[in-house]
N, C-alpha and C positions, 0 to 999 in steps of 0.2 A: 691346341692353338695357343697362339700369344697375342700379346696386345700389340698395337701399332708402334708402341715405343720400345720394342723390344726388338723389333725386326729390322734385318738391314739386307738391301739387297744392290748389288753394284748394276749401277745403270750405264752403258757404255755410251762413247760419245761416236754416232757415226756420221761420217763425210757428210757436208752440205746440211746438217740440221744441227742448229745452232741453238740446243735444247735451254741454254741459260737463257737467251733473248726470249726465246720460245714461251717458256714459262715465268720470265721473271716478275710478271703481274701479280703472280701467285705469293710471292715474296713481300711484295708491298700491301698486299692484303692480309696475309695471316702471319708474315712475320718469317725470318729465314729458318729456323729452327724448325716450324710447323711445316713450312713448304719442303721443307728435306724430308720431313717424314711423310707427305704426300707422295712424294716421288717417290720413295721406297716402299709403300705401301703396297699390299696385294687385298683386291678386291673381288670377291664373286659374284655375278648378276646371274641370277636363276631365271630364265624364260627372256629370251632376245627380242619380243616382240615391239607393242605399241608403248609400252612403258620403258622396258627393258633396254631397247636399241638407245634410246637417247640418254636412260643412265648409263651406259657403258660409253656412249658417245662424250658425254659431259664429262664424265671420268678421265677418259682419256685426254681432253683439250686440257683438263686442269694438271696433266702432268703425272698421274699415278703410273706406277712403273711396273706394275702386273695384275693384267686382268685375266680371270677364268670365266669363260661364259657357257653356260649350261641351257642348250636346247636342242631338242630333236626336230623340228620342224624345219619346212624349209619355203622361201620366198615364195609368196602368190601375188596376183597381179592385184587380188582385192586387199593386199597388205600396203599398196603403195600410198592410200590416202593419209596412213598415219604412223608408217615405221621408217625410220630413217636410211635405214640401209637397202629399200624395197625400191628399186627403179626398175626399168624395162631390161637393163641390162643383166640383174640380179634375178629376175625371175627364174624358179628351178633350183635355186642355189640355196645348200644350207645356210640356215640365218646365222650360224657360227662362223662359218667361213667367209661370207658376204661381211660382218662386223669385223672379224680379222681383218680383210682386204683394206676396209675403209679405214680403220684405225691405224693400221701402216702408214698412210698418207697423212695423218694428223700428229701420231706421236711414234717414230721409226723405232726407238728404243724401247717402247713398252712391249713386255713379252706378254703375249697372249693366246692364251691357252684355250682351245675349243673341245667341249664334250658334247657328244651329239646323243644324249640321254634326256630322257624326262624325269624329274625328281618324283620318288614319290617314297612311302615310309619305309620301305624295305631297302631300299639304297641309299639313305640319308645317314650319316655324312659319308659314308664309305666311297659314295661316287667321287670323292675330291681324290682320292688315293692315300695311301700311306707315306709317310717321309716325305712329302712334298713341302713345297714353301708354307709356312706360317699365314693363317688366313686373317687380315685384320678387319675386314668389313664384308658383310652380305646384305645384298640388295634382291629381295625376293619378291618377282615379277611375274611368278606364274600365277595363274589362275585356277587352280585345281586345290580344293579344301584340304585335303588329305596330306600332298605336299606340304602345305603352309603349315598346317599344325605340326607334321614333323620338323620344319625346319624352325620354328617358332619354340618347340620343346627342348630341342638342342640349343637355341641361342641363349635362351634362360638360364641354363646351368654353364652359360660362356659369356661371364659376364666382360671378359677382355677383347670380346668380337663385338663389333658395331653390327648391328641387325636391324633392318628395316623393311616391314611387310608393304607390299603394295594392294590396293583395294581396287574396285572395279572402276576401271575409267568408263566404261561402256555406259550408254543411257546418260551422259554429261556433255552440256554445254557450254557451261560457265568456269572457265579457266581461274578464274579469280576466287571460286570456292573452293579449291583445292588447299588442304591443312594437313600439317602433321600434328600428330599426339598420340599419348599410348591408348593402346588398343581398347582400354577399358572408357575412354571417351570418343572413340567411333560412333558416327551417327550416318544415317542414310547409306548404308553400304551392307546389303545383304550377303556378300560375299565374306566380308571380315566380320559380320555377325556370328555367322556360321564357325568360324575360325575360332572366335571369342567363347562361345558356347561349347565348343569340344574340349578347348583347354579349360574351363572350368569341371565339366562332367567327367571327362577322362583324365585329367592331367592335375587336379588339384590347384589350377589357378585361381587367385583370390577373387571374391563377389564384388560388387559395387562398393565402391569407398577407398581401394586400394588400387594402386598402379600395377599392370600385369610384367612391366619392364620389357613390353614389347612395341616398338615404335611403329607406328603407320603413316603412309601416304595416302589421303582418301578426297573426297568431295562432299561436301555438306550440302551439294544440290540434290534434290530429290531426283529420284531415276525418270529417264524420260523415256517413253517406249510408244510405237504405234498400236492403235486397235486393230481388233481382227480384219477389218476391211482395209488395213495399209491407209485409209484417208485421213485419219485426225491424228494428234498426239496428244497422249494422256499421262499422267504420273500413274502408273501401275505395273502390271505383272508382263511377263515376257511374252509378246505376241507377234505372229506374222514371221518376218525373217529374225527376229530377234533385234536386239540394244543395239543401236547404230554408234558410231564413234567417230570422233573428229580429232584432228592431229594437235589442235592447241590445248584439249586438254590431255590427250594421253602423253605429249611431251612434257606438260606440267608437272604430271606425275612424275615421270622419269627425272626433270630437273630438280623437282623438289627431294627426291630419295638421292640423287647423287650429292646434292647440297649439303643436306643432311650428315651423310657419310662423312665428306670433307671435313664439315664442321668437327664432327667427333673424333676424326684422326689427328686434326690440328690442336684438340682441345687435351686429348690423349699426352701429345707431344709436348704442351705447355704444363701440364700437371707432372710429366715426367722429368721436364727441366726445371 
């Protein structure tokens, strides 16, 4: 894998799509060189659900030239409350396909590859294939501990690849409590706590007082779940039908992850220039 500064992908101009006009705001925000790197970047989004779908859309709306989407799941009616690609017309469709079709209407020149698989410790990073375009950044928006650990271990050995892991957005109500920090500083997130513990116990990651080099998006709000009777709400363990979720929180997670990635690509561009 190579850094964002080394990657070059030719972005074609399609009839009817004025990409310069469409994404001109990025040049005014990041500068011409950094915006160019964003347009040339290849970002992988693992997990295209309540967090990953919003991250993928934000990256496409920011002009990212190549996206690889990894998810084996299909759109369900219960996804409609929080996933950007979930509407009546896409129920039953593979999530990566639904997202590909949505991005086509946003950024028609974006090269979108869908991989219908779940990441696990055995197939990562081979799932991305050999000889493909270099990866500049990865958004880990999956909810499986083993997969998250496998990606984090790999990412810690790839300093040229920007990597951010999303914590658990379920059981959270307050979008303004969402934050981005190193994994060592994450609080109120049992999912990322498991990842942190495994990295320390099984992979020699540093203990307290030193950063792990794994950026995370998470919420500092205590987890909210219903009690066993489903009649009241408490800050506690998983009960009844599990953690609820709301789009204002899941979308914020995805937007924060995408924004962090874009800033990393722009920063690498600035340093290289």
